[in-house]
DSSP file (Angstrom, degrees, kcal/mol; ACC not computed):
  #  RESIDUE AA STRUCTURE BP1 BP2  ACC     N-H-->O    O-->H-N    N-H-->O    O-->H-N    TCO  KAPPA ALPHA  PHI   PSI    X-CA   Y-CA   Z-CA
    1    1 A M              0   0    0      0, 0.0    37,-0.6     0, 0.0     3,-0.1   0.000 360.0 360.0 360.0 132.7   36.8    8.6   10.4
    2    2 A S        +     0   0    0      1,-0.1    13,-1.1    35,-0.1     2,-0.3   0.536 360.0  27.3-112.0  -9.3   39.5   11.3   10.3
    3    3 A S  E     -A   14   0A   0     11,-0.2     2,-0.3    35,-0.1    11,-0.2  -0.975  53.4-158.0-150.6 164.1   41.4   10.5    7.1
    4    4 A Y  E     -A   13   0A   0      9,-2.4     9,-3.7    -2,-0.3     2,-0.6  -0.986  16.9-138.1-145.1 131.1   41.1    9.0    3.7
    5    5 A A  E     -A   12   0A   0     -2,-0.3     2,-0.2     7,-0.2     7,-0.2  -0.809  25.8-123.9 -91.8 124.8   43.9    7.6    1.4
    6    6 A I    >   -     0   0    0      5,-2.4     3,-1.7    -2,-0.6     5,-0.1  -0.481  33.8-109.2 -66.3 129.4   43.5    8.5   -2.2
    7    7 A Q  T 3  S+     0   0    0      1,-0.3    -1,-0.1    -2,-0.2     3,-0.1  -0.342 101.0  12.8 -62.0 136.3   43.4    5.4   -4.3
    8    8 A G  T 3  S+     0   0    0      1,-0.2     2,-0.3    -3,-0.1    -1,-0.3   0.658 117.4  85.1  73.3  16.2   46.6    4.9   -6.4
    9    9 A S  S <  S-     0   0    0     -3,-1.7    -1,-0.2     2,-0.1    81,-0.0  -0.935  76.2-131.6-143.2 162.7   48.4    7.6   -4.4
   10   10 A Q  S    S+     0   0    0     -2,-0.3     2,-0.2    -3,-0.1    -3,-0.1   0.450  72.8 117.6 -90.6  -2.9   50.5    8.1   -1.2
   11   11 A E        -     0   0    0     -5,-0.1    -5,-2.4    -4,-0.1     2,-0.5  -0.481  50.3-158.1 -78.2 133.4   48.4   11.1   -0.3
   12   12 A I  E     -A    5   0A   0     -2,-0.2     2,-0.4    -7,-0.2    -7,-0.2  -0.934   7.2-149.7-109.9 126.6   46.2   11.1    2.8
   13   13 A I  E     -A    4   0A   0     -9,-3.7    -9,-2.4    -2,-0.5     2,-0.3  -0.826  18.8-178.0 -98.8 134.6   43.3   13.5    3.1
   14   14 A E  E >   -A    3   0A   0     -2,-0.4     3,-2.2   -11,-0.2    21,-0.2  -0.864  39.7 -80.9-127.8 160.6   42.3   14.8    6.5
   15   15 A V  T 3  S+     0   0    0    -13,-1.1    21,-0.2    -2,-0.3     3,-0.1  -0.397 119.2  34.0 -57.2 134.8   39.6   17.1    7.9
   16   16 A G  T 3  S+     0   0    0     19,-3.0    -1,-0.3     1,-0.4    20,-0.1   0.204  89.4 126.4  99.5 -14.6   40.7   20.6    7.3
   17   17 A D    <   -     0   0    0     -3,-2.2    18,-3.1    18,-0.1     2,-0.5  -0.421  57.9-132.3 -74.5 151.6   42.5   19.9    4.0
   18   18 A K  E     -BC  34  92B   0     74,-0.5    74,-2.3    16,-0.2     2,-0.3  -0.908  35.2-172.1-102.1 133.4   41.7   21.8    0.8
   19   19 A V  E     -BC  33  91B   0     14,-3.1    14,-2.3    -2,-0.5     2,-0.4  -0.887  27.2-130.9-131.8 155.2   41.2   19.4   -2.1
   20   20 A L  E     -BC  32  90B   0     70,-2.9    69,-3.2    -2,-0.3    70,-1.2  -0.873  29.3-160.9 -99.8 137.9   40.8   19.3   -5.9
   21   21 A L  E     -BC  31  88B   0     10,-2.4    10,-2.1    -2,-0.4    67,-0.2  -0.920  28.2 -94.5-123.8 147.9   37.9   17.2   -7.1
   22   22 A K        -     0   0    0     65,-2.8     2,-0.1    -2,-0.3     4,-0.1  -0.342  44.6-126.9 -57.0 129.4   37.1   15.7  -10.5
   23   23 A P        -     0   0    0      0, 0.0    -1,-0.1     0, 0.0     3,-0.0  -0.370  13.5-119.8 -76.5 161.3   34.9   18.0  -12.5
   24   24 A S  S    S+     0   0    0      1,-0.1     2,-0.4    -2,-0.1    -2,-0.1   0.806 104.3  47.4 -71.5 -28.0   31.6   16.7  -14.0
   25   25 A K  S >  S-     0   0    0      4,-0.1     3,-1.9     1,-0.1    -1,-0.1  -0.965  83.5-135.4-116.3 131.7   33.0   17.7  -17.5
   26   26 A S  T 3  S+     0   0    0     -2,-0.4    -1,-0.1     1,-0.3    -2,-0.0   0.722 102.0  55.5 -60.3 -25.4   36.5   16.6  -18.5
   27   27 A K  T 3  S+     0   0    0      2,-0.1    -1,-0.3    -3,-0.0    -3,-0.0   0.556  90.9  92.0 -86.7  -6.6   37.4   20.0  -20.0
   28   28 A E  S <  S-     0   0    0     -3,-1.9     3,-0.1     1,-0.1     0, 0.0  -0.505  85.0-105.7 -82.2 155.7   36.5   21.9  -16.9
   29   29 A P        -     0   0    0      0, 0.0    -4,-0.1     0, 0.0    -1,-0.1  -0.420  52.1 -82.8 -71.0 158.0   39.1   22.7  -14.2
   30   30 A P        -     0   0    0      0, 0.0    -8,-0.2     0, 0.0     2,-0.1  -0.228  44.8-112.6 -59.2 149.8   38.9   20.7  -11.0
   31   31 A Y  E     -B   21   0B   0    -10,-2.1   -10,-2.4    -3,-0.1     2,-0.4  -0.401  29.3-138.1 -73.7 162.3   36.4   21.7   -8.3
   32   32 A V  E     +BD  20  55B   0     23,-0.7    23,-2.3   -12,-0.2     2,-0.3  -0.990  26.9 167.3-129.0 132.3   37.9   23.0   -5.1
   33   33 A G  E     -BD  19  54B   0    -14,-2.3   -14,-3.1    -2,-0.4     2,-0.5  -0.961  34.1-129.5-143.4 160.8   36.6   22.2   -1.6
   34   34 A F  E     -BD  18  53B   0     19,-2.3    19,-2.2    -2,-0.3     2,-0.6  -0.955  35.2-125.0-107.3 120.6   37.5   22.4    2.1
   35   35 A V  E     + D   0  52B   0    -18,-3.1   -19,-3.0    -2,-0.5    17,-0.2  -0.556  38.0 165.2 -75.4 116.0   37.1   19.0    3.9
   36   36 A K  E     +     0   0B   0     15,-3.1     2,-0.3    -2,-0.6    16,-0.2   0.723  65.9   4.3 -97.3 -28.8   34.8   19.4    6.9
   37   37 A K  E     - D   0  51B   0     14,-1.4    14,-2.8   -23,-0.1     2,-0.4  -0.989  53.7-153.2-159.6 145.3   34.0   15.7    7.5
   38   38 A I  E     - D   0  50B   0    -37,-0.6     2,-0.4    -2,-0.3    12,-0.2  -0.995  19.0-173.2-124.3 127.7   35.0   12.2    6.3
   39   39 A T  E     - D   0  49B   0     10,-3.1    10,-3.0    -2,-0.4     2,-0.2  -0.982  16.3-139.8-127.5 126.9   32.4    9.5    6.7
   40   40 A S        -     0   0    0     -2,-0.4     8,-0.1     8,-0.2     6,-0.1  -0.577  25.4-124.0 -82.0 148.1   32.9    5.8    6.0
   41   41 A G        -     0   0    0     -2,-0.2     7,-0.1     4,-0.1    -1,-0.1  -0.166  10.2-123.6 -83.4 179.2   30.1    3.9    4.3
   42   42 A T  S    S+     0   0    0      5,-0.1    -1,-0.1     4,-0.0     2,-0.1   0.641  82.6  87.7-100.3 -16.1   28.3    0.8    5.6
   43   43 A R  S    S-     0   0    0      1,-0.1     4,-0.3     2,-0.1    -2,-0.1  -0.360  84.9-117.8 -79.0 163.0   29.0   -1.4    2.5
   44   44 A K  S    S+     0   0    0      2,-0.1    -1,-0.1    -2,-0.1    -3,-0.0   0.813  94.3  79.9 -69.3 -29.2   32.0   -3.5    2.0
   45   45 A S  S    S-     0   0    0      1,-0.1     2,-1.3     2,-0.1    -4,-0.1  -0.313 104.2 -89.0 -74.2 164.8   33.0   -1.5   -1.0
   46   46 A D        +     0   0    0      1,-0.1    -1,-0.1    -6,-0.1    40,-0.1  -0.620  62.7 150.2 -79.5  97.5   34.8    1.8   -0.6
   47   47 A D        +     0   0    0     -2,-1.3    -1,-0.1    -4,-0.3    -5,-0.1  -0.187  17.6 160.3-118.9  38.3   31.9    4.3   -0.4
   48   48 A T        -     0   0    0     -8,-0.1    37,-3.0    -7,-0.1    38,-0.4  -0.389  23.8-154.4 -62.3 136.5   33.6    6.9    1.8
   49   49 A K  E     -DE  39  84B   0    -10,-3.0   -10,-3.1    35,-0.3     2,-0.4  -0.845   6.7-154.0-115.0 149.6   32.0   10.3    1.6
   50   50 A V  E     -DE  38  83B   0     33,-2.8    33,-2.5    -2,-0.3     2,-0.5  -0.982   9.3-144.5-123.0 138.2   33.4   13.7    2.3
   51   51 A T  E     -DE  37  82B   0    -14,-2.8   -15,-3.1    -2,-0.4   -14,-1.4  -0.894  30.3-170.7 -97.3 128.2   31.5   16.8    3.4
   52   52 A L  E     -DE  35  81B   0     29,-3.1    29,-2.1    -2,-0.5     2,-0.5  -0.897  29.1-137.9-124.5 146.7   33.0   19.8    1.7
   53   53 A R  E     -DE  34  80B   0    -19,-2.2   -19,-2.3    -2,-0.3    27,-0.2  -0.928  42.2-125.4 -94.3 125.8   32.7   23.6    2.0
   54   54 A W  E     -D   33   0B   0     25,-2.7    23,-1.5    -2,-0.5     2,-0.4  -0.445  19.6-159.3 -82.6 142.8   32.7   24.7   -1.6
   55   55 A F  E     -DE  32  76B   0    -23,-2.3   -23,-0.7    21,-0.2     2,-0.3  -0.963  16.1-143.8-111.9 140.0   35.1   27.3   -3.2
   56   56 A Y  E     - E   0  75B   0     19,-3.0    19,-2.8    -2,-0.4   -25,-0.0  -0.775   5.2-137.5-100.7 145.8   34.0   28.9   -6.5
   57   57 A R    >   -     0   0    0     -2,-0.3     3,-2.2    17,-0.2     4,-0.4  -0.707  31.9-106.6 -94.1 153.0   36.2   29.9   -9.3
   58   58 A P  G >  S+     0   0    0      0, 0.0     3,-1.3     0, 0.0     5,-0.2   0.827 119.1  57.0 -50.3 -36.3   35.7   33.3  -11.1
   59   59 A H  G 3  S+     0   0    0      1,-0.3    -3,-0.0     3,-0.1     4,-0.0   0.647 100.1  60.4 -74.6 -11.4   34.2   31.7  -14.2
   60   60 A E  G <  S+     0   0    0     -3,-2.2     2,-0.4     2,-0.0    -1,-0.3   0.499  99.3  65.5 -88.9  -5.4   31.5   30.0  -12.0
   61   61 A I  S <  S-     0   0    0     -3,-1.3     2,-1.3    -4,-0.4    76,-0.0  -0.958  84.1-127.2-120.1 133.5   30.2   33.3  -10.8
   62   62 A A        +     0   0    0     -2,-0.4     2,-0.5     2,-0.0    -3,-0.1  -0.671  41.5 168.6 -80.8  96.0   28.5   35.9  -13.0
   63   63 A I        -     0   0    0     -2,-1.3     3,-0.2    -5,-0.2    74,-0.1  -0.948  27.3-159.2-113.3 124.6   30.6   39.0  -12.2
   64   64 A H  S    S+     0   0    0     -2,-0.5     2,-0.8    72,-0.3    -1,-0.2   0.931  86.4  42.3 -65.5 -45.5   30.2   42.1  -14.3
   65   65 A N        +     0   0    0      1,-0.1     3,-0.5    71,-0.0    -1,-0.2  -0.855  60.3 165.8-109.1 101.9   33.5   43.7  -13.4
   66   66 A K    >   +     0   0    0     -2,-0.8     3,-1.6    -3,-0.2    -1,-0.1   0.303  48.4 103.1 -95.4   9.3   36.3   41.1  -13.4
   67   67 A T  T 3  S+     0   0    0      1,-0.3    -1,-0.2     3,-0.0    -2,-0.0   0.752  82.2  48.8 -65.3 -24.2   39.1   43.6  -13.4
   68   68 A F  T 3  S+     0   0    0     -3,-0.5     2,-0.5     2,-0.1    -1,-0.3   0.334  94.2  94.2 -98.5   7.9   39.7   43.0   -9.6
   69   69 A I    <   -     0   0    0     -3,-1.6     2,-0.2     4,-0.0    -3,-0.0  -0.864  63.8-145.8-105.8 131.0   39.7   39.2   -9.9
   70   70 A G    >   -     0   0    0     -2,-0.5     3,-1.4     1,-0.1    42,-0.1  -0.564  22.0-119.6 -91.2 158.0   42.9   37.2  -10.3
   71   71 A E  T 3  S+     0   0    0      1,-0.3    -1,-0.1    -2,-0.2    -2,-0.0   0.715 115.6  46.9 -70.4 -18.3   43.2   34.0  -12.3
   72   72 A K  T 3  S+     0   0    0    -15,-0.1    40,-1.8     2,-0.1    -1,-0.3   0.274  90.5 119.0-100.4   8.0   44.3   32.0   -9.1
   73   73 A E  E <   - f   0 112B   0     -3,-1.4     2,-0.3    38,-0.2    40,-0.2  -0.543  41.7-170.9 -84.5 139.9   41.6   33.5   -7.0
   74   74 A L  E     - f   0 113B   0     38,-2.6    40,-0.6    -2,-0.2    41,-0.6  -0.880  16.9-135.8-121.6 157.2   38.8   31.4   -5.3
   75   75 A F  E     -Ef  56 115B   0    -19,-2.8   -19,-3.0    -2,-0.3    41,-0.2  -0.967  18.1-138.5-118.1 120.0   35.7   32.5   -3.6
   76   76 A Y  E     -Ef  55 116B   0     39,-1.9    41,-3.3    -2,-0.5     2,-0.3  -0.461  25.8-173.7 -71.9 145.4   34.8   30.8   -0.3
   77   77 A S  E     -     0   0B   0    -23,-1.5    41,-0.1    39,-0.2    -1,-0.0  -0.919  37.1-130.0-136.1 163.9   31.2   29.9    0.2
   78   78 A S  E    S+     0   0B   0     39,-0.5     2,-0.4    -2,-0.3    40,-0.1   0.385  71.2 121.0 -90.2   2.3   29.0   28.5    3.0
   79   79 A Q  E     -     0   0B   0    -25,-0.2   -25,-2.7   -26,-0.0     2,-0.4  -0.526  48.4-160.5 -70.9 124.9   27.6   26.0    0.5
   80   80 A E  E     -E   53   0B   0     -2,-0.4     2,-0.3   -27,-0.2   -27,-0.2  -0.879  10.3-178.8-109.0 140.3   28.2   22.4    1.7
   81   81 A V  E     -E   52   0B   0    -29,-2.1   -29,-3.1    -2,-0.4     2,-0.5  -0.949  22.4-137.2-132.4 154.5   28.2   19.4   -0.5
   82   82 A V  E     +E   51   0B   0     -2,-0.3     2,-0.3   -31,-0.2   -31,-0.2  -0.970  32.0 172.9-112.0 124.9   28.6   15.7    0.1
   83   83 A Q  E     -E   50   0B   0    -33,-2.5   -33,-2.8    -2,-0.5     2,-0.3  -0.871  40.2 -95.9-127.7 157.7   30.8   13.9   -2.5
   84   84 A S  E >   -E   49   0B   0     -2,-0.3     3,-1.9   -35,-0.2   -35,-0.3  -0.580  31.8-131.1 -68.2 137.2   32.2   10.5   -2.9
   85   85 A A  G >  S+     0   0    0    -37,-3.0     3,-1.7    -2,-0.3    -1,-0.1   0.738 103.4  75.2 -63.2 -21.1   35.8   10.5   -1.6
   86   86 A K  G 3  S+     0   0    0    -38,-0.4    -1,-0.3     1,-0.3   -37,-0.1   0.697  84.2  65.3 -63.9 -17.8   36.8    8.8   -4.9
   87   87 A T  G <  S+     0   0    0     -3,-1.9   -65,-2.8   -66,-0.1     2,-0.4   0.606  76.4 108.3 -81.2 -10.0   36.3   12.2   -6.7
   88   88 A I  E <   -C   21   0B   0     -3,-1.7   -67,-0.3   -67,-0.2     3,-0.1  -0.536  43.5-179.0 -73.1 126.0   39.2   13.7   -4.8
   89   89 A M  E     -     0   0B   0    -69,-3.2     2,-0.3     1,-0.4   -68,-0.2   0.758  56.0 -68.1 -93.4 -30.8   42.2   14.2   -7.0
   90   90 A G  E     -C   20   0B   0    -70,-1.2   -70,-2.9   -81,-0.0    -1,-0.4  -0.957  59.7 -55.3 162.5-178.4   44.6   15.6   -4.4
   91   91 A K  E     -C   19   0B   0     -2,-0.3     2,-0.3   -72,-0.2   -72,-0.3  -0.486  40.0-174.0 -85.9 156.4   45.4   18.4   -2.1
   92   92 A C  E     -C   18   0B   0    -74,-2.3   -74,-0.5    -2,-0.2     2,-0.4  -0.873  22.4-118.2-135.5 173.3   45.9   22.1   -3.0
   93   93 A L  E     -g  110   0B   0     16,-3.1    18,-2.3    -2,-0.3     2,-0.5  -0.958  19.2-167.8-117.3 133.7   46.9   25.1   -1.0
   94   94 A I  E     -g  111   0B   0     -2,-0.4    18,-0.2    16,-0.2     2,-0.2  -0.975  13.4-174.6-124.3 119.3   44.7   28.2   -0.5
   95   95 A Y  E     -g  112   0B   0     16,-2.8    18,-2.2    -2,-0.5     2,-0.1  -0.608  32.2-102.4-105.3 162.0   46.4   31.3    0.9
   96   96 A T     >  -     0   0    0     16,-0.2     4,-2.4    -2,-0.2     5,-0.2  -0.439  44.3-109.5 -66.1 159.7   45.2   34.7    2.1
   97   97 A F  H  > S+     0   0    0     16,-0.5     4,-2.0     1,-0.2     5,-0.1   0.897 120.0  54.5 -62.4 -38.9   45.9   37.3   -0.7
   98   98 A K  H  > S+     0   0    0      1,-0.2     4,-0.6     2,-0.2    -1,-0.2   0.927 111.9  42.5 -60.8 -46.7   48.6   38.8    1.5
   99   99 A D  H >> S+     0   0    0      1,-0.2     3,-0.8     2,-0.2     4,-0.5   0.860 110.0  57.8 -68.6 -35.0   50.4   35.4    1.9
  100  100 A F  H >< S+     0   0    0     -4,-2.4     3,-1.4     1,-0.2    -1,-0.2   0.904 102.2  55.3 -60.3 -41.2   50.0   34.6   -1.8
  101  101 A L  H 3< S+     0   0    0     -4,-2.0    -1,-0.2     1,-0.3    -2,-0.2   0.728 102.1  58.0 -65.4 -20.6   51.8   37.8   -2.7
  102  102 A K  H << S+     0   0    0     -3,-0.8    -1,-0.3    -4,-0.6    -2,-0.2   0.600  79.6 112.8 -86.2 -11.6   54.8   36.7   -0.6
  103  103 A L    <<  -     0   0    0     -3,-1.4     3,-0.2    -4,-0.5    -3,-0.0  -0.393  52.0-161.0 -64.2 135.1   55.2   33.4   -2.5
  104  104 A K  S    S+     0   0    0      1,-0.3     2,-0.4    -2,-0.1    -1,-0.2   0.813  82.8  27.6 -83.0 -34.1   58.5   33.3   -4.5
  105  105 A V  S    S-     0   0    0      2,-0.0     2,-0.5     0, 0.0    -1,-0.3  -0.996  71.4-159.9-130.5 128.0   57.2   30.4   -6.7
  106  106 A I        -     0   0    0     -2,-0.4     2,-0.2    -3,-0.2    -6,-0.0  -0.931  14.1-170.8-107.1 124.2   53.5   29.8   -7.5
  107  107 A N    >   -     0   0    0     -2,-0.5     3,-2.0     4,-0.0    -2,-0.0  -0.558  41.3 -91.8-110.8 178.3   52.6   26.4   -8.8
  108  108 A R  T 3  S+     0   0    0      1,-0.3    -1,-0.0    -2,-0.2    -2,-0.0   0.637 123.0  55.2 -65.3 -14.6   49.4   25.0  -10.2
  109  109 A L  T 3  S+     0   0    0    -17,-0.1   -16,-3.1     2,-0.0     2,-0.5   0.361  87.3  98.5 -99.0   4.4   48.2   23.9   -6.8
  110  110 A D  E <   + g   0  93B   0     -3,-2.0     2,-0.3   -18,-0.2   -16,-0.2  -0.809  44.8 157.7 -98.2 128.8   48.5   27.4   -5.2
  111  111 A F  E     - g   0  94B   0    -18,-2.3   -16,-2.8    -2,-0.5     2,-0.3  -0.890  23.7-145.5-137.9 168.7   45.4   29.6   -4.9
  112  112 A Y  E     -fg  73  95B   0    -40,-1.8   -38,-2.6    -2,-0.3     2,-0.4  -0.966   3.1-154.8-137.3 161.1   44.2   32.5   -2.8
  113  113 A C  E     +f   74   0B   0    -18,-2.2   -16,-0.5    -2,-0.3   -38,-0.1  -0.991  25.1 154.2-138.7 126.8   41.0   33.7   -1.4
  114  114 A R  E     +     0   0B   0    -40,-0.6     2,-0.3    -2,-0.4    -1,-0.1   0.622  65.1  47.1-116.3 -26.6   39.9   37.2   -0.4
  115  115 A Y  E     -f   75   0B   0    -41,-0.6   -39,-1.9    11,-0.2     2,-0.4  -0.779  64.9-132.7-126.3 159.9   36.1   37.1   -0.7
  116  116 A K  E     -fH  76 125B   0      9,-3.4     9,-2.6    -2,-0.3     2,-0.5  -0.922  19.6-152.8-108.6 136.2   33.1   35.0    0.2
  117  117 A Y  E     - H   0 124B   0    -41,-3.3   -39,-0.5    -2,-0.4     7,-0.2  -0.931   2.8-157.0-111.9 131.0   30.5   34.2   -2.3
  118  118 A D  E  >> - H   0 123B   0      5,-2.9     4,-1.8    -2,-0.5     5,-1.1  -0.904   2.5-166.2-105.9 107.2   26.8   33.5   -1.3
  119  119 A P  T  45S+     0   0    0      0, 0.0    -1,-0.1     0, 0.0     5,-0.0   0.737  85.4  56.5 -66.5 -21.3   25.2   31.5   -4.2
  120  120 A D  T  45S+     0   0    0      1,-0.2    -2,-0.0     3,-0.1     0, 0.0   0.923 121.7  24.2 -75.9 -44.3   21.7   32.1   -2.8
  121  121 A T  T  45S-     0   0    0      2,-0.1    15,-0.2    -3,-0.1    -1,-0.2   0.507 100.2-131.5 -97.5  -4.2   21.9   35.9   -2.9
  122  122 A K  T  <5 +     0   0    0     -4,-1.8    14,-3.2     1,-0.2    15,-0.7   0.915  59.7 137.5  54.4  47.4   24.6   36.0   -5.6
  123  123 A T  E   < -HI 118 135B   0     -5,-1.1    -5,-2.9    12,-0.2     2,-0.4  -0.910  46.6-146.1-122.2 152.1   26.7   38.4   -3.6
  124  124 A I  E     +HI 117 134B   0     10,-3.0    10,-3.2    -2,-0.3     2,-0.3  -0.946  26.7 169.7-112.1 135.8   30.4   38.7   -2.9
  125  125 A S  E     -H  116   0B   0     -9,-2.6    -9,-3.4    -2,-0.4     8,-0.1  -0.943  41.8-103.7-141.3 163.4   31.6   40.0    0.4
  126  126 A V  E >   - I   0 129B   0      3,-0.7     3,-2.5    -2,-0.3     6,-0.2  -0.784  57.9-100.6 -83.2 127.2   34.7   40.4    2.5
  127  127 A P  T 3  S+     0   0    0      0, 0.0    -1,-0.1     0, 0.0   -12,-0.0  -0.233 107.1  14.0 -53.6 131.0   34.4   37.7    5.2
  128  128 A G  T 3  S+     0   0    0      1,-0.0    -2,-0.0     2,-0.0     0, 0.0   0.446 110.8  87.5  84.9   0.6   33.2   39.2    8.4
  129  129 A D  E X   +I  126   0B   0     -3,-2.5     3,-1.9     1,-0.1    -3,-0.7  -0.705  45.6 175.7-133.3  81.8   32.2   42.5    6.8
  130  130 A P  E >  S+     0   0B   0      0, 0.0     3,-1.0     0, 0.0    -1,-0.1   0.643  74.4  73.4 -61.3 -14.5   28.6   42.4    5.6
  131  131 A A  E 3  S+     0   0B   0      1,-0.2    -6,-0.0    -5,-0.1    -2,-0.0   0.608  88.3  63.7 -74.0  -9.8   28.7   46.1    4.6
  132  132 A T  E <   +     0   0B   0     -3,-1.9    -1,-0.2    -6,-0.2    -8,-0.1   0.141  69.3 147.9-101.0  19.5   31.0   45.2    1.7
  133  133 A N  E <   -     0   0B   0     -3,-1.0     2,-0.5    -8,-0.1    -8,-0.2  -0.290  28.1-164.6 -62.9 137.9   28.6   43.1   -0.3
  134  134 A I  E     -I  124   0B   0    -10,-3.2   -10,-3.0     0, 0.0     2,-0.4  -0.990  22.5-124.3-120.9 124.3   29.0   43.3   -4.1
  135  135 A V  E     -I  123   0B   0     -2,-0.5   -12,-0.2   -12,-0.2   -13,-0.1  -0.580  18.8-161.1 -73.1 130.0   26.2   42.0   -6.2
  136  136 A A              0   0    0    -14,-3.2   -72,-0.3    -2,-0.4   -13,-0.2   0.723 360.0 360.0 -87.0 -25.2   27.6   39.3   -8.5
  137  137 A V              0   0    0    -15,-0.7    -1,-0.2   -74,-0.1   -74,-0.1   0.457 360.0 360.0-104.4 360.0   24.9   39.3  -11.2
């Protein structure tokens, strides 16, 4: 399966899209994920699943020095989760920091990512440069 239509919407989600997902608590901001795979279920009801690569928000990571973190910043991770496609709220855009700075108008669906977060070691690094690890806790 290569796409999923969000119920009650005209939006089609495809592999490679960045999406917002319903949070577990209503007062939390939506979760953010990168769609790696879409799998249809075997039952007649809509039980389509999505495999996502998770993005963390700054408040989800224990960082001592947050002075270098922006409010629209996300942290890419290697953590994969499988969610019901019904939890997808819609698409969002995630830019490199350089491209984000070029935006003339920034809306609520625009984010940027500079760093990778490893939830197992609780470290932040520049993707592709393991020498730059920053301990997050």
